[in-house]
N, C-alpha and C positions, 0 to 999 in steps of 0.2 A: 630562910630568907626573912630579912627584917620587915616589920609591918610598914604600911604606908607612912611616908614622911609627911604627907599632907592629906587631910580628910575634907570632904565637902561639907558645908554647913547645912543646917536644916532648912527645908523648903527649896524652892526652884531658884537657881542662881540667876543673877541679873547681869546683862552685858554691861550696863553702865556702872555697876558696882565693882567690876573687876579691876583691880589695881595692879598692873603687871610689876610696877617697881617695888611695891610691898611684897608681892609674892616672891620676886627674884631675891630680895634681901635676906629671906629666910631659907632659900634653897641650898641643898647640900651639893657638894662637888663630887660625891660618890657616883658610880655607874648606876643606871637604873632605867626605869620605863616611865614616861609621862604621858597623860591622857588630857586632851583638851575637850572641854564640855560646852554644850550651848545653853541657852536660857532655860530649856525644859529638862536639863540634866542629861541629855542624850551625848554620846560619845562621838565627837567630830573627827578626832584623829588620835592615833596611838604611835608613839615613837620610842626609840631607845637611844641611849647615850652613854658614852664612856665617861663624861663629866656632865651630870645633869644641869648644873648652874650655867656652864658655858653653852651648852647645846640650846636650852630653853631661851637663854638671853639673846641668842642670834636671831630669834623670831621677832623680838620687841625692840631690839637696839639696832638693827640693821635695815637698810632699805633695798629696793630693787628686787623685791620677791616676784615670783611669777604671778599672773593674774589669779591662778587657782589658789595659791597659798595666801595671797592677799584677801581674797574673798573669805577664806577660812578664818583668818585672824579677826575679820570684822565681826564673826559670829561667836568668838570665844567669850564665855561669861565666867568660866572657872577652870581651874586645873587641878589635877591629881597627879602625884608621883609615888612611885614605889622603888625604893633604893634596893639594890642587890649587891651581892658580894663580888661580882665580876661582870665584865661586858658579856661574857658567854652566857651567863645566867639571864642577863637583860635581853639578849637576842632571843633566847627561847621563850621567855615571858612575853616579849613583844609579838612573836608569831602566834602564841596561844591566844592572846587577847584580840589580835586582828581577826583570827578565824572565828572566835567565839562572839565578838561584839560587831563585827562587819562595819567599822566606822565609815562614814560618808566620804571622807577625804583620803583614806588609805587606798593605795593601789593594790588590789588583792589578786594574786595569781591562783589559778585553779590548783587545788591540792592534789596533783598527780605525780606522786613520787615513784611510781611503780615503773622504773626503767627496765628494759630487758637485759639479761645476762646470757652468756654461754656457760654451761656447767659441765663438768667432767667428773663422773662418779656414779652415784645412785645407790639405793638401799640394798639391792642384791647383786650388784656387779663389783664386788670388792677385787676379785682377781682380774676381771676384765671390764673396767669401768666404761660407761657409755658416754657419748657426746650428746648434749641436749640443750634445747632453748628453755630459758627460765625467766619467770616473773615471780615476785613475791618474796617470802621469807626464805632464809638460807638454812640448809640442813648440814649437820656437822660432817656427814660422810661424803660430802661433795665439795669440789673446789669451783669458785665462780670467778669469771672474768668479765669485766665491764666497768660501768655500765655502757650500753650503747644507746645512741639517740633514737633509734627506731628498730621495730621488729624486722624490717627489711635488711638492715645492716647486719643483724645477728644471723639471719637465714643465709645471707650471702657468704659470711665468714664461716658458718658451718659447712656450707657446701665445699668451700675452698679446703678446709681442714680435712673434711671426709674424703675428698678426692685425693689429697696429698698423702695424709697419714693413714687412711683406711681404717678409722675407728668406727666401732659399731654405733648405731643410733636407735636400735630397736628397744622397745619397752622390755622391763624385766620379765614379764609373764611370757612373752614371745621368745626371748633369749633362753629361758629355762626349759622350753619344751620343744626346741628345734631338733629334728633328727637328721636334717640334711641342709646344705647351704641354701640361703635364700637369694633372691634376684639381686640384691645389693652386692653379693660376692660375685655373681656372674658378670656384672657390668663394672667390676673392679673398683668398688666403692667400700669394700669391707673385707677383712681377712678371715671372716668366718670363725671367730673364737668359740662360737656356740657349739661347733662340732669338732673342736680340737685341731684346726688347720693352721694354728699358729700357737707357739709356746707362750707361757705366761711371761717369761723374761723378755721376749721379742716384743710382745705386745706393750709391756711396761715401757720399753725404749721408745716406741712409737708415741705413747702417752706423754713421755717426758719431752719429746720434741714438740708436740702439739702445745704443751703448756708453755715452753719456751717462746714459741711463736706468738701465743696469746699474750704473753707478758712483754712483747716488743723486742725480744732478744733475737732479731731476725738473722743477724750476721752469724751468731753462734749456731743457729739451727742449720744454715746453709754450710757452715764449716763442717759440722758433724756429719751431715749428709755426704759432703765431698769426701771426707775420710773413709766412710763406709763404702762409697763407690770405689775409691782407689783400692781398698782392701778386697772387695768382690772381684775387681779386675785382675788383681794380683793372684787371687785364688782361681782364676779362670772361670769364674761364675759370671759370664757375660750377660746373662739374662737378668740377674739381679742388679748388676752394675747399670744396665740399660734402664731398669725401673727407677733406680736412685737418680739417674741422670735426668729423667723426665720429671721427677719430683722437684729437682733443683731448678729446672727451667720453669715450671709452673710457679714456684714461689718467686723467683726473680722477676717474672712477667707481672705478677701482682703487685709486688713492691715498687716496681718501676711505674705502674700506672697509678698507684695511690699515694705516693709520697708527697706530691704537690711541692716539689723543690726542696722537701726537708731532708737533711742528711743526718739528723739527730733523732734518736729513739725517745722522743719527748712525750709526756702526758700534759696536755694543754686544753683548757676550755677557752673558746672565743665567744664573747657575749656582746652583741650589737643591738642597740635600741634605736628605732626610728619612729617618727610620727609622720604618717603618710595620709593626707586628706582628713585630718582629725583622728585618725586611728592609730593607736600605740601598739607597736609590735616589738617584742623582744626575741631575737633569734640566738639559739645556743648551738654552737658547733663544737664537736668533740674531736680532739686528736689524741690517740692512745698508741704509745709505742711508735710515734712517728707517722702513723697512718691516719689520714683524714677520714673518719667514719661517717660523715654526713651531719645534718643539722635538723633542728626542731623549733617551730615557731610557736610563740606563746602570745595570747591576748588576754590582758588582765581585766578585772572588773573594776568598776568605779574609777576609770582612767580618763574621764572627760577632761579636756583642757590640760592634761598632764604633759610635762616636758620629757623629752628622751632621758635626760639624766635622773629624773625622778623615777621613771619606770625601771631604769637599770638599777638604781639603788635598791628599789623594792624587790626586784627579782633576785639579786645577789644575796640580799638578807634572808629571804625565805627559802631560796633553793639549797644553800649549804647548811641549813639546819639539820637536814636528814641525809644529804649527799655528801660523801667524803670529797674534799677539795683536791684537784690535781696539784702538780708541782707548780703550775703557773696558770694564771687567769688573765686574759687580754680583754680589755674593756673599751668600748667605743659607744658613745663619746666619753672622754675623760678630761678632768677629774671628776670623781663621784663621791658624794658625801657619805659618811657613816658606813664605811665598808667593815665587814667583820674583822675582829682582831686575829691576827696571825695569817690572814689571806694573802698570798703573794700575787697581788693584782696590780695592773698598770696598763698603760698604752702600749701599742706595737712598738717594738725596738728595732726591727730590721725589715728588709724588703719582703721576706717570706711572711713575717707576721702581718705586715700591711696587706699583703695579698689575702691572707686569711680573713682579715677584718673586712676588706672590700667585699669578699664573697658573702660573708655573714650579713653585712649591711644590705647588699643587693637582694639576698634571699629574704630579708626581713620586709623590704619594701614590696617585692613581688607577692609575698604571703598577705600583706596588708591589703594590696590591690584586689587579690583573688577573694579575700574574705568580703571586701566591700561589694564586689560583683555578685558573689553568691547571696549576700544579704538582699541585694536589690531584686535578684532573680527570685528569691523565696518570697519576698514581700509580695511581688506580683502574682505569684501562684496562690498564695494564701487569699489574697483579695479576690481572685477569680473564683476560688473554691467557695468563699463566703457568699458571693453574689449567686453562684449556682445553686447553693443549698438554702438561700434566703436566711442566712444566719445573722443575728444582730452585730457580731463582731467577728473578725478573722479568728479561726481556731489557733490558740496559742499552743495547746499541747494536744497531740493526736496519738492515739494508741491503736495498734493493729495486731490481731491474733490470727494464728494459722495452726493447723494440725499436720503432723508428718508421722508416717508409719509404713512398714512393709508388711502387707497382709496381715495387719493388727499387731505385728511384732514391734516392741520398743516404742510405743506411742509417746510422742513429745508434743507439747504445745508451746508456741512462742509468743512472746509479747515484745513488740519493738516500739520505740517511742520516738516521735518527731516534735521538736520544740521550735517554734518560730521558723518552720521550714527547713530545719537541719536535723539530721538524725543524731539522737543523743544515746550513744552506745552504753554509757555508764548506767542507764535506766533500763536497759534490756533485761527480760526475765525469761526463763524456760521453766516449764512445768512437766515433770515426769508423771504420766497418767497411770493410775493404778485402779484396780477394782472394777473395770468396765468389760463388757463384751468385746473381745478383739475386733477391731475394725469399725466400731461404732463411733463415728466422728461427732455425732450429736452429743452423745454422752461425754466425750472427751472435751468438746467445747464447753458444755455445761460445767464440768469440773474445773477447767482453767479459769473461766470467767468468775465462778463462785470464789475460788481462792484468791483471785486478784482483787475483786470488788468488795469482799467482805471487809477489807481494811478501809476502803472508801466509805462503806455504810457506817463504820464504827468512828469515823473521823481521824484514823491514824494516818492516812495519806490523802492528798488532794485529788479531786476528780478531774479527768481530762475533758476537754471541750468537744472532742469528737472520737468516736470509737469505730474502727473499721474491722469488719469480719470477713475474712477470706473464705467465701462460700456463698451459695445462693440463698433462696427464700428460707429454706429449712434451717440452715445454720443461723441466719439472722433471726428467725422466730425463737429459737432456742436462747439466743442472746437477750431478746426482749423479755422473755420469761424469767431469766435470771435477774435482770434489772428490776423487774416488777416485784419479785420475791424479796429483794434486798431493799426495796423502797427507793430505787434509784431510776425510776421510770422516766425521769426528766431528762436523763442523759441522751444526747443526740448520737445516733449510730447509722452506720451504712453497711449493707451486705454487698460485697464485691463479687458478682457471679461471672464465671468465665464465659466468653463468648462462643459463637459457633466454631467448632473444630479447635477450641481453646486458643484462638488467634488473639494476640495482643491488639488492643484498641477496639475490640468489639464487646468488651465487658458491659454488663448491665448493673446499675446501681440501685439497690433497694434502700430507700432513704426513710428514716424515722427521725423527725425533728421538728422544727418550727413549721414546716409546711403542712403538718397534719399528724393525727395520732396513729396513722397505720403506715406500714412500709409501702412507699410508692415506687414504681420503677422509673428509672431515669437513665438516659443515655447521653453522654456528652460527646462532643466531636473529638476525633483523634488528635487534633491540634489545640485542644483546650488546656491551658496552663494548669488549671486546678485538677483536671483528669491526669496529667503527667505526674503530679505530686502524689495523687492516690496510687498510681501504678508504681512509683518509685518505693513508696512505703510498703505496699503490698508485696513487691518483689523481695524487699529486704526482710519482711517477716517470713516469707517462704524460705529464703536462703538460711535464716537463723534457725528455723525449725528442722530443716534438713540436716544441717551440720550437727545440732543436738541429737537428732534421731540416729545418725550414722555412728556418732560416738557412743551412744547408749547400746545400739545394736552390736558394735564391734566389741564392747566391753563384755557383753553377755556371751557372745560367741567365742572371744578370746579366752575365756576362763575354762580350764580343763576340768571335766568332771571328776578327774582323779583327785583334785584338790579337796572334794567333799568326803572322800573316803578316810575314815579315821585309821591312822596308823601308816598312812602313805605320805611321807614327807618329800621334800625336794630331791633327795638322793635316790630314794626308791622310785619316784616318778620318772626321773631321768633314765634310770635302768629299764624300766618298763617300756618307755617310749623308744629308747634305743634298741631294745631287744625285738620289738614288734613293728618298728618303723612308723610309729605314730599312734594316735588314739584309736583310729579305726582298727588297727592291727591288734591292740589291747582288747578292744570290744569284741573281736572275732576269736580271741584265744579261749581255749578251754581251761578248766581248773587246773588240769595236769600241766598244761603249757605254762600257766602262770607260776605254778609251784617250782618249775625249772629255773626261774629267775632268782639270782642271788638275793637273799634277804626276805623272800616272800614265802611265809609259812602256808600251810593249807588253809588254816582258818582265815587268814587275810586274803588268800586267793579266792576263797568262796565269797568273802565280803566284796572284793573287787568285781568278781563275776556278777554278783547279785546287783551291786550298785549301777553298773554300766548297762544293765538291762531294765 
């Protein structure tokens, strides 16, 4: 990439000294990125252009700018440009600089590119691939379909496909160790390939139909099913014909419900931006294969006084850097400046597209209003909590800890975070607790708090304004001991003790903070807004801890002890489980019984017998 075409001079730039005419006279017409600086050298704005001279000139030679842009131009004291080889390079560089520098006048959308997908495949399911929900990086052994706007849209699609094509969804470890069909087969949601109730070619045919459906080739899927139904009826296999008929009816019903007047199997993004009561919201709706999959609302940072077209332009530029663009993008309002090169974008062209835009715009307005109401509600609860705890300011960041285990097994501690009255799931953390006496909640809490706040003590992360401990005096005392050991005794904390008969609303709060050096009991009324916020955060910590504990426990219990025996691979493990009807049968078998299984020598049988005892 070429070096900067213009470099700032020594010392702080001066707003009075900036001569736009002189700067524009030497500016290149190549594509690139420009940066506007204030008198202190801070970056006010970062933008990209197909033609730097033409784009930058538009700021200083045209009138009628929005109040926001006009205010920015009054503060410009210097400019820097970086020429690039193409507009695509400029787009990538622009996004990098915006995220790194966080300029005051750039509209910045949250960097959340992790859209959910449907996957078919898996590491161990080559012959009988599984259907699964996926986020994150892709694996070579699986095929992925999407993206979808939300996890709910993925789960609904998986349920439909599982019900129609009966593909397995079980984990590889479960699939490898089944000796009899599971509940999903009994309720007609799986054809039980784990125990050989369907052949590999027949299962592969179901997988092909599911993939065609996910690619939007719905008519081809229904045509194939119709041909199979006719063939089954001709062969007098009326039970199979009836099953295929039900599949066709289910697919047609779903397609009829979701097409939203679409008769084309199109891939389209509908992006609508609105400004509602000073709040900018951009709503992205996705149509894949002709199916309207739902939408998702985005609220940018640094968008004060921004117009809808500015927000739309910023979203499109940032969104399609990491996401593949569909065949068409519909924008509202239109026209929009600085669209990425090669993007097939424009206004709605027909009645169906206008209906999509109307829905997206209405959903954006509803989301903006809901966000405003939530902010007002959160602000009131934080103020009420501040007054109840005699804090100098409302708590901006609240962290809450809880412990979950089953009789000491699979102990997990959760830490959930509330920022400005709203749960911030991206900051949630779980801690797998090790090396303590099973069931010792005090030791578990000590370990979790030490691991979390060591980073605060060393300055790696910022300290919260308030810490909630789900537990009584004992749990809270342990927390205060940890804070004292780490030199963080100034942190405010509350122990949330369960009430009589564990009834919600009767909790006692043990407060350590500005009101005194010791934990003082406090009971707020059931209608107190601040108490409602504490309950909401505490319940979320409890939920997050239980989910983590159950996952850890299931992972431990789902692992077969046969996997730890040297010399027993997947093939021998399947033979053993099939021969004796499961792990309990293998454990009860004698050495002689084990020797009768094909591939199990006496030495290996003795090793298995010893390991399982």
